[in-house]
C-alpha positions as CSV (number, residue, x, y, z in Angstrom):
1,M,-85.8,23.3,-9.3
2,T,-82.0,23.3,-9.0
3,D,-81.2,26.8,-10.1
4,D,-81.3,28.1,-6.5
5,V,-78.6,25.8,-5.1
6,Q,-76.6,27.5,-2.4
7,V,-73.5,26.2,-0.6
8,R,-72.3,27.8,2.6
9,P,-70.1,26.9,5.6
10,A,-72.1,25.3,8.3
11,I,-71.1,27.5,11.2
12,S,-74.3,28.1,13.2
13,D,-75.8,25.5,15.4
14,A,-78.8,25.3,13.1
15,D,-76.7,24.7,10.0
16,R,-74.6,22.0,11.8
17,H,-77.7,20.3,13.0
18,A,-79.0,20.3,9.3
19,V,-75.7,18.8,8.2
20,F,-76.0,15.9,10.7
21,Q,-79.6,15.4,9.7
22,V,-78.8,15.1,6.0
23,R,-76.0,12.6,6.8
24,Y,-78.5,10.5,8.8
25,D,-81.0,10.5,6.1
26,V,-78.5,9.5,3.4
27,Y,-76.2,7.1,5.2
28,V,-78.5,5.5,7.8
29,E,-81.9,5.7,6.1
30,D,-80.9,5.3,2.4
31,M,-77.6,3.4,2.5
32,H,-78.2,1.5,5.8
33,I,-74.7,2.2,7.1
34,F,-73.3,3.9,10.2
35,G,-76.4,2.8,12.1
36,D,-74.3,1.6,15.1
37,V,-72.9,5.1,15.7
38,A,-75.9,7.3,14.8
39,D,-78.2,9.1,17.2
40,H,-81.5,7.5,16.1
41,E,-83.6,9.3,18.6
42,N,-82.7,12.7,17.1
43,R,-81.9,11.4,13.6
44,L,-78.4,12.8,13.6
45,L,-75.0,11.4,12.4
46,S,-71.9,13.1,13.6
47,D,-68.5,12.1,15.0
48,E,-65.4,13.6,16.7
49,Y,-63.9,14.8,13.4
50,D,-66.7,17.4,13.0
51,E,-65.1,19.5,15.7
52,S,-61.8,20.0,13.8
53,S,-63.3,20.1,10.3
54,H,-64.9,22.6,7.9
55,L,-68.5,21.6,7.2
56,L,-70.4,22.6,4.0
57,L,-74.2,22.7,3.7
58,A,-76.0,22.8,0.3
59,T,-79.5,24.0,0.2
60,V,-82.1,24.0,-2.6
61,G,-84.9,26.5,-2.2
62,G,-83.6,27.1,1.3
63,E,-84.0,23.4,2.3
64,P,-80.9,21.3,3.3
65,Q,-80.1,18.8,0.6
66,G,-76.4,18.0,0.8
67,T,-73.2,18.3,2.8
68,M,-69.5,17.7,2.7
69,R,-66.8,17.7,5.4
70,I,-63.3,19.1,4.8
71,T,-60.6,18.0,7.2
72,H,-57.4,20.1,6.8
73,G,-54.0,20.3,8.4
74,E,-52.6,18.6,11.5
75,P,-55.5,16.1,12.1
76,L,-54.4,14.3,8.9
77,L,-51.3,13.0,10.6
78,G,-53.3,10.7,12.7
79,D,-53.5,6.9,12.4
80,D,-57.0,6.9,10.9
81,F,-56.0,9.0,7.9
82,E,-52.9,7.0,7.4
83,Q,-54.9,3.8,7.3
84,W,-57.6,5.3,5.0
85,Y,-55.6,7.4,2.6
86,D,-51.9,6.5,3.0
87,V,-51.2,10.1,3.8
88,S,-47.5,9.5,4.6
89,R,-46.8,8.8,1.0
90,W,-46.8,12.6,0.6
91,C,-47.1,14.2,4.0
92,P,-45.2,15.6,5.8
93,D,-42.1,14.8,3.8
94,A,-43.1,16.2,0.4
95,I,-45.8,18.6,1.6
96,P,-46.8,20.1,5.0
97,P,-50.2,19.0,6.4
98,N,-51.6,22.6,6.2
99,Q,-51.5,22.1,2.4
100,V,-53.4,18.8,2.4
101,A,-57.2,18.2,2.8
102,V,-59.6,15.3,2.9
103,L,-63.0,15.7,1.3
104,W,-65.4,13.2,3.0
105,K,-68.8,12.6,4.5
106,F,-70.1,13.7,1.1
107,A,-73.9,13.2,1.3
108,V,-76.7,14.3,-1.0
109,R,-80.4,13.5,-0.7
110,Q,-81.6,11.0,-3.2
111,Q,-83.7,13.3,-5.3
112,H,-80.6,15.5,-6.1
113,R,-78.0,12.8,-6.8
114,G,-78.9,12.0,-10.4
115,G,-78.6,15.5,-11.9
116,L,-75.3,16.1,-10.2
117,V,-76.1,19.8,-9.7
118,V,-76.0,19.6,-5.9
119,P,-73.0,17.3,-5.7
120,F,-71.0,19.4,-8.2
121,A,-71.9,22.6,-6.3
122,L,-70.5,21.0,-3.1
123,M,-67.3,19.9,-4.9
124,R,-66.8,23.3,-6.4
125,A,-67.1,24.9,-2.9
126,A,-64.6,22.4,-1.6
127,V,-62.1,23.2,-4.3
128,E,-62.6,26.9,-3.7
129,F,-61.9,26.3,0.0
130,G,-58.7,24.6,-1.1
131,I,-57.6,27.5,-3.3
132,A,-58.3,30.0,-0.6
133,N,-56.3,27.9,2.0
134,D,-53.4,27.1,-0.3
135,V,-54.2,23.4,-0.4
136,E,-52.1,21.5,-3.0
137,L,-53.4,17.9,-2.4
138,A,-56.9,16.7,-1.7
139,F,-58.0,13.1,-0.9
140,C,-61.4,11.6,-1.1
141,D,-62.8,8.0,-1.4
142,C,-65.8,6.5,-3.1
143,Q,-67.6,3.3,-3.9
144,P,-66.3,1.5,-7.0
145,H,-69.0,2.5,-9.4
146,L,-68.3,6.2,-8.8
147,V,-64.6,6.1,-9.6
148,S,-65.1,7.2,-13.2
149,L,-67.1,10.2,-12.0
150,Y,-64.3,11.4,-9.8
151,T,-61.5,10.7,-12.3
152,G,-63.5,12.8,-14.7
153,L,-63.1,15.7,-12.3
154,G,-59.3,15.1,-12.1
155,F,-58.9,12.8,-9.2
156,R,-56.4,9.9,-9.6
157,S,-56.3,6.4,-8.3
158,Y,-53.1,5.7,-6.4
159,R,-53.6,2.6,-4.2
160,A,-55.7,-0.5,-3.9
161,A,-59.2,-0.4,-2.6
162,W,-59.5,-0.9,1.2
163,R,-61.9,-2.6,3.5
164,D,-64.3,-0.5,5.4
165,D,-66.6,-2.2,8.0
166,Q,-69.4,0.1,7.2
167,V,-69.2,0.7,3.5
168,A,-67.4,-2.5,2.4
169,T,-65.2,-1.7,-0.6
170,T,-64.0,1.9,-1.0
171,V,-61.5,3.4,-3.4
172,P,-59.1,6.2,-2.2
173,L,-58.4,8.9,-4.8
174,A,-56.3,12.1,-4.8
175,L,-56.4,15.4,-6.6
176,V,-53.3,17.5,-7.2
177,L,-54.9,21.0,-7.5
178,R,-52.1,22.6,-9.6
179,D,-51.7,19.7,-12.1
180,L,-53.4,21.7,-14.8
181,E,-52.2,19.4,-17.6
182,H,-54.0,16.5,-16.1
183,L,-57.1,18.5,-15.4
184,R,-57.2,19.7,-19.0
185,V,-56.7,16.2,-20.4
186,Q,-59.7,15.1,-18.3
187,N,-61.6,18.3,-19.4
188,S,-62.4,18.8,-15.7
189,P,-65.2,21.1,-14.9
190,L,-63.3,22.1,-11.8
191,L,-61.1,24.3,-13.9
192,G,-63.9,26.8,-13.7
193,T,-63.4,27.2,-10.0
194,G,-60.1,29.2,-10.4
195,L,-57.7,26.2,-10.7
196,A,-56.9,27.3,-14.2
197,D,-55.2,30.5,-12.7
198,L,-52.8,28.5,-10.5
199,D,-49.2,27.9,-11.5
200,R,-47.3,24.6,-11.0
201,T,-44.7,24.7,-8.2
202,P,-41.8,22.4,-7.2
203,I,-44.3,20.8,-4.7
204,T,-46.6,19.9,-7.6
205,E,-43.8,18.0,-9.3
206,E,-42.8,16.2,-6.1
207,L,-46.4,15.2,-5.5
208,L,-46.8,13.8,-9.0
209,K,-43.6,11.7,-8.6
210,R,-45.2,9.8,-5.7
211,F,-48.2,8.5,-7.7
212,P,-47.6,4.9,-8.8
213,D,-46.7,4.2,-12.4
214,D,-47.7,0.6,-12.1
215,G,-51.2,1.0,-13.5
216,A,-53.1,1.4,-10.2
217,A,-56.0,2.7,-12.3
218,Q,-57.3,0.1,-14.8
219,S,-56.6,1.1,-18.5
220,A,-59.3,0.6,-21.1
221,S,-57.1,-1.6,-23.2
222,E,-56.3,-3.9,-20.3
223,G,-60.0,-3.9,-19.3
224,L,-60.9,-5.0,-22.8
225,A,-58.4,-7.8,-22.7
226,L,-59.8,-9.0,-19.4
227,L,-63.3,-9.0,-20.8
228,R,-62.3,-10.8,-24.0
229,R,-60.5,-13.5,-21.9
230,M,-63.5,-13.8,-19.7
231,T,-66.0,-14.3,-22.5
232,G,-63.6,-16.9,-24.1
233,M,-63.5,-18.8,-20.8
234,A,-67.3,-18.8,-20.6
235,A,-67.6,-20.0,-24.1
236,A,-65.2,-22.8,-23.3
237,G,-67.7,-24.4,-21.0
238,R,-67.6,-22.4,-17.7
239,G,-71.2,-21.2,-18.1
240,S,-72.8,-18.1,-19.4
241,S,-71.1,-14.7,-19.1
242,L,-72.9,-11.5,-18.6
243,L,-71.0,-10.1,-21.5
244,D,-71.5,-12.9,-24.0
245,G,-72.1,-11.8,-27.6
246,L,-70.7,-8.2,-27.3
247,S,-68.3,-6.9,-29.9
248,D,-65.1,-5.1,-29.0
249,D,-66.9,-1.8,-29.7
250,E,-69.7,-2.8,-27.4
251,L,-67.4,-4.0,-24.7
252,N,-65.6,-0.6,-24.9
253,A,-68.9,1.1,-24.4
254,V,-69.4,-0.9,-21.2
255,I,-65.8,-0.3,-20.0
256,E,-66.1,3.5,-20.5
257,R,-69.1,3.6,-18.2
258,G,-68.1,1.0,-15.7
259,Q,-65.1,0.6,-13.4
260,V,-62.7,-2.4,-13.1
261,L,-61.8,-3.0,-9.4
262,T,-59.1,-5.2,-8.0
263,L,-59.4,-6.8,-4.5
264,K,-57.3,-8.8,-2.2
265,A,-58.3,-12.1,-0.6
266,G,-60.8,-11.3,2.2
267,D,-61.7,-7.8,0.9
268,P,-65.5,-7.3,1.1
269,L,-67.3,-6.3,-2.1
270,I,-70.9,-5.9,-0.7
271,G,-72.4,-6.1,2.7
272,R,-75.7,-7.5,3.9
273,G,-78.2,-4.8,4.6
274,Q,-76.6,-2.1,2.5
275,G,-78.7,0.0,0.2
276,T,-76.3,0.1,-2.8
277,R,-77.5,-1.4,-6.1
278,T,-74.3,-1.7,-8.1
279,L,-74.1,-4.8,-10.4
280,Y,-70.7,-6.5,-10.6
281,V,-69.3,-9.0,-13.1
282,V,-66.5,-11.3,-12.1
283,L,-63.5,-10.8,-14.4
284,S,-60.9,-12.9,-12.7
285,G,-60.5,-14.8,-9.4
286,E,-63.2,-16.1,-7.1
287,F,-65.7,-14.5,-4.7
288,R,-67.6,-16.1,-1.8
289,V,-71.2,-15.4,-1.0
290,V,-71.8,-15.5,2.8
291,G,-75.2,-16.0,4.3
292,P,-76.6,-14.5,7.5
293,D,-75.3,-17.4,9.5
294,G,-71.7,-16.7,8.4
295,L,-71.6,-19.8,6.2
296,S,-70.5,-19.8,2.6
297,V,-73.5,-20.4,0.3
298,A,-71.9,-20.0,-3.1
299,T,-68.6,-19.4,-5.0
300,L,-68.8,-17.0,-8.0
301,T,-66.2,-17.2,-10.8
302,V,-65.4,-15.6,-14.1
303,G,-68.4,-14.2,-16.0
304,Q,-70.9,-14.4,-13.2
305,P,-72.9,-11.5,-11.8
306,I,-72.7,-10.3,-8.2
307,G,-75.4,-8.3,-6.5
308,E,-78.1,-8.9,-9.2
309,L,-81.0,-9.2,-6.8
310,A,-80.5,-5.8,-5.2
311,F,-79.9,-4.4,-8.7
312,L,-83.1,-5.9,-10.2
313,L,-85.4,-5.7,-7.3
314,R,-84.2,-2.4,-5.9
315,R,-83.9,-3.7,-2.4
316,E,-81.2,-4.1,0.3
317,R,-78.3,-6.5,0.0
318,T,-79.2,-9.9,1.4
319,T,-75.8,-11.4,1.7
320,D,-72.1,-10.6,2.2
321,V,-69.7,-11.1,-0.7
322,E,-65.9,-11.1,-0.4
323,A,-62.9,-11.9,-2.6
324,V,-61.4,-15.3,-2.1
325,T,-58.2,-14.8,-4.2
326,D,-55.7,-12.0,-4.3
327,G,-56.0,-10.0,-7.5
328,A,-59.7,-10.9,-8.0
329,R,-61.3,-8.4,-10.3
330,V,-64.8,-7.2,-11.0
331,L,-66.4,-4.8,-13.4
332,A,-68.8,-2.4,-11.5
333,L,-71.9,-1.2,-13.2
334,S,-74.1,1.2,-11.3
335,E,-77.8,1.5,-11.7
336,S,-77.3,4.8,-13.5
337,T,-74.7,3.3,-15.7
338,V,-77.0,0.6,-17.0
339,N,-79.8,3.3,-17.4
340,T,-77.4,5.3,-19.5
341,L,-76.6,2.3,-21.6
342,I,-80.3,1.7,-22.2
343,Q,-80.7,5.3,-23.4
344,E,-77.5,5.6,-25.5
345,H,-76.7,2.0,-26.5
346,G,-79.9,0.1,-26.5
347,P,-78.6,-3.0,-28.3
348,V,-75.7,-3.3,-25.7
349,A,-78.1,-2.9,-22.8
350,A,-80.4,-5.5,-24.3
351,K,-77.6,-8.0,-24.6
352,L,-76.5,-7.4,-21.0
353,L,-80.0,-7.8,-19.6
354,H,-80.6,-10.9,-21.8
355,N,-77.4,-12.5,-20.5
356,L,-78.3,-11.6,-16.9
357,A,-81.7,-13.3,-17.3
358,R,-79.9,-16.4,-18.8
359,T,-77.4,-16.6,-15.9
360,L,-80.2,-16.3,-13.4
361,A,-82.1,-19.1,-15.2
362,E,-79.0,-21.3,-15.1
363,R,-78.7,-20.8,-11.3
364,L,-82.4,-21.6,-10.9
365,A,-82.1,-24.7,-13.0
366,L,-79.2,-26.0,-10.8
367,T,-81.3,-25.3,-7.7
368,Y,-84.1,-27.4,-8.9
369,H,-82.1,-30.1,-10.8
């Protein structure tokens, strides 16, 4: 029942109330974040940026199911947006703020996330807003396991992930709306919104010059080299690796569906109480597991899984995990990614899950040794 998806601006009090309710249900109830700033009595989640932003409401069969917030223009010159998105890299020197937007507070009820119909309807509406308002550059951010979804739409990675006290690790991304060459290379479905009719401008060229050319986004070949080195280290006596026994073709199948993430020392990867279920594999560096009392309970190194209990048991995170070393890298595999591997690459998924069982057995053996 997704053919009757409708997206409209949330202008009326009733629609805005519905937006804040959807946010509460998704962020507070499902993901267990923003609880310290939510209105629990009325089950609403809003903040000061709602007053200066454009709110979208998606309904299915007339019932509110998703929302997105678009902040546009002068508010983006504030300190918060500089910290979150590094806006000054482009604005106001290369582009005026009225041609820049941030797409955020993107929330969809759980029953409509998997099919992507509601999320894509919201993204299309946001891009159509951008076209109508002469927006050239749009920012968003996401959790690591969703990066490949956004890059498939045409967004680019341009800076390291940053620390968010609520969401833990989040990755900033940017979309140049008139970069049709890149959108076509990505086969972006957003071209159907009217982007294909736009022409490149001198601003487009200036924006593209300011993206880094130092490989901020992990290449597939580099990812394969990392995974190969990791499995070699595990075989040399550092314990089982989650990717033991996979051929290059099988590793590539994993890379194409996962996301390699680089963190700095002290950056959080997951937070206790969060509802996310992404499974991570350490590719390089070290990560520290922190218990409820704030004490370190384990150090995880190359080849070891992170977040496997929430992934397997479908429950909240029970510990905090943060990077110990600069340049520490993990491969993020979402629950849906593993399910896709099971359906499309059964032998690869079988090896992954077998290796996961073996690493858990090794930990259990050490506990009771």
